[in-house]
Each structure stands twice: as C-alpha cells, then as structure tokens.
C-alpha positions as CSV (number, residue, x, y, z in Angstrom):
1,X,-1.3,18.6,-35.1
2,X,-3.4,20.1,-32.3
3,X,-2.6,19.0,-28.7
4,X,-6.2,17.9,-28.2
5,X,-5.6,14.9,-30.4
6,X,-3.1,13.7,-27.8
7,X,-5.2,14.6,-24.8
8,X,-6.7,11.1,-24.3
9,X,-3.2,9.5,-24.4
10,X,-1.8,12.0,-22.0
11,X,-4.7,11.6,-19.6
12,X,-4.4,7.8,-19.7
13,X,-0.6,8.0,-19.2
14,X,-1.2,10.2,-16.1
15,X,-3.9,7.9,-14.7
16,X,-1.8,4.8,-15.5
17,X,1.3,6.2,-13.7
18,X,-0.9,7.3,-10.7
19,X,-2.2,3.7,-10.5
20,X,1.2,2.2,-10.9
21,X,2.8,4.5,-8.3
22,X,0.0,3.8,-5.8
23,X,0.1,0.1,-6.4
24,X,3.9,-0.1,-6.0
25,X,3.7,1.9,-2.7
26,X,0.9,-0.3,-1.4
27,X,2.8,-3.5,-2.2
28,X,6.1,-2.2,-0.8
29,X,4.4,-0.9,2.4
30,X,2.6,-4.2,3.0
31,X,5.8,-6.0,2.6
32,X,7.7,-3.7,5.0
33,X,5.0,-4.4,7.6
34,X,5.5,-8.1,7.0
35,X,9.2,-7.5,7.8
36,X,10.5,-8.2,4.3
37,X,13.7,-6.6,3.1
38,X,13.1,-6.5,-0.6
39,X,10.9,-3.3,-0.6
40,X,13.9,-1.2,0.5
41,X,16.2,-2.4,-2.3
42,X,17.7,0.7,-4.0
43,X,16.5,-0.5,-7.5
44,X,12.9,-0.3,-6.3
45,X,13.5,3.2,-5.0
46,X,14.8,4.3,-8.4
47,X,11.9,2.7,-10.2
48,X,9.5,4.4,-7.9
49,X,11.3,7.8,-8.5
50,X,11.1,7.3,-12.3
51,X,7.4,6.5,-12.1
52,X,6.7,9.5,-9.9
53,X,8.8,11.8,-12.2
54,X,6.7,10.6,-15.2
55,X,3.6,11.2,-13.2
56,X,4.6,14.7,-12.3
57,X,5.6,15.5,-15.9
58,X,2.3,14.2,-17.2
59,X,0.4,16.2,-14.6
60,X,2.3,19.4,-15.5
61,X,1.7,18.9,-19.2
62,X,-2.0,18.4,-18.5
63,X,-2.1,21.6,-16.5
64,X,-0.4,23.4,-19.3
65,X,-2.5,22.1,-22.1
66,X,-5.8,22.5,-20.2
67,X,-4.8,26.0,-19.0
68,X,-5.5,25.0,-15.4
69,X,-4.1,27.2,-12.7
70,X,-3.7,25.2,-9.5
71,X,-3.7,28.5,-7.5
72,X,-7.3,29.2,-8.5
73,X,-8.7,25.7,-9.1
74,X,-10.0,24.4,-5.8
75,X,-9.8,20.7,-6.5
76,X,-6.2,21.1,-7.7
77,X,-5.4,23.1,-4.5
78,X,-6.6,20.2,-2.4
79,X,-4.7,17.6,-4.4
80,X,-1.5,19.7,-4.0
81,X,-2.1,20.3,-0.3
82,X,-2.6,16.5,0.4
83,X,0.4,15.4,-1.8
84,X,3.2,16.5,0.6
85,X,1.3,14.7,3.5
86,X,1.1,11.5,1.3
87,X,4.8,11.8,0.6
88,X,5.9,12.3,4.2
89,X,3.6,9.5,5.5
90,X,4.9,7.2,2.7
91,X,8.5,7.9,3.6
92,X,7.8,7.2,7.3
93,X,5.9,4.0,6.5
94,X,8.6,2.6,4.3
95,X,11.8,3.8,5.9
96,X,11.9,6.2,8.7
97,X,9.3,5.2,11.4
98,X,11.1,2.9,13.8
99,X,8.3,1.0,15.4
100,X,6.1,-1.3,13.4
101,X,2.9,0.3,14.8
102,X,4.1,3.7,13.7
103,X,4.9,2.3,10.2
104,X,1.4,0.8,10.1
105,X,-0.3,4.0,11.0
106,X,1.7,6.0,8.5
107,X,1.0,3.3,5.8
108,X,-2.8,3.5,6.5
109,X,-2.6,7.3,6.5
110,X,-0.6,7.4,3.2
111,X,-3.1,5.0,1.5
112,X,-6.0,7.2,2.8
113,X,-4.3,10.3,1.3
114,X,-3.7,8.5,-2.0
115,X,-7.3,7.4,-2.2
116,X,-8.6,10.8,-1.3
117,X,-6.4,12.4,-4.0
118,X,-7.7,10.0,-6.6
119,X,-11.3,10.8,-5.5
120,X,-10.6,14.5,-5.8
121,X,-9.2,14.0,-9.3
122,X,-12.2,11.8,-10.4
123,X,-14.9,14.2,-9.0
124,X,-13.1,17.5,-9.7
125,X,-14.4,18.5,-6.3
126,X,-12.2,19.6,-3.4
127,X,-14.4,17.3,-1.3
128,X,-13.5,14.2,-3.3
129,X,-15.4,11.2,-2.2
130,X,-17.2,13.4,0.3
131,X,-18.6,15.5,-2.6
132,X,-22.1,14.4,-2.0
133,X,-21.9,16.0,1.5
134,X,-21.1,19.4,-0.2
C-alpha cells in the first residue's frame, strides 16, 4: 500500500502530539509558577519525554515521506532553529531557573517559541504568524 494513504493519519498524529506536548508544558509551567510540586514528578517527565519522542518520530517520518530537506526548506529551517530555544527556555522555566520571575520570563518565552513554531508549520512560511508582513 502506498504511503500516501497513511499521510493523513501520520499528519494528524504529528499535530496531536505537538498539541499534547505544548498543552502539557503549559500546564506544568503554570503549576510550577503557582509553586506546586506535582509538575516535577519523575513520571510526568517520562510521559513528556515519550510524547516528545513520538512527536520527533512522526516529524522525521513526514520529512522522509514528503522528501523534505530541512537544510533547503526555509520554514523547516526556522522551526529547527527555534526548537532548541524552546527546549532551553522550557527547561529553565520548569526546573533550572532559581527565581520565580526568571521562571515566569522563561515560561512566557517558551510559550512564544511554541506558538511561533506552530504558526510556521501552519503557514509553511519562515515568518509564521508574521507572514502577512512578508
């Protein structure tokens, strides 16, 4: 069976995992800022890692099947450039920033990165939500 038959399911899996990953981060980050302990439970860290691994696997499969080269596809270059910033800001927001204000700034920054990456994916433009300015 041709892979294109499975494309809608693979695309929806990727989008669903992206939403789940972002929602879990937003929930955990808000709870950390509210000085809750549960967001740092090791089980949640493992669940988050499993979701993110599935998200990465689905993304790589989509790249492969669609024959997209992230080195020459501008909107993918932007997503891949913003992703490490999102990860670092998220780690700082959840765990490593010591002051609550720093955690809050990192949390807002991570959410902004996440939102921008989603907008880049939806528009297929490196400008994302700013594509109309292009």
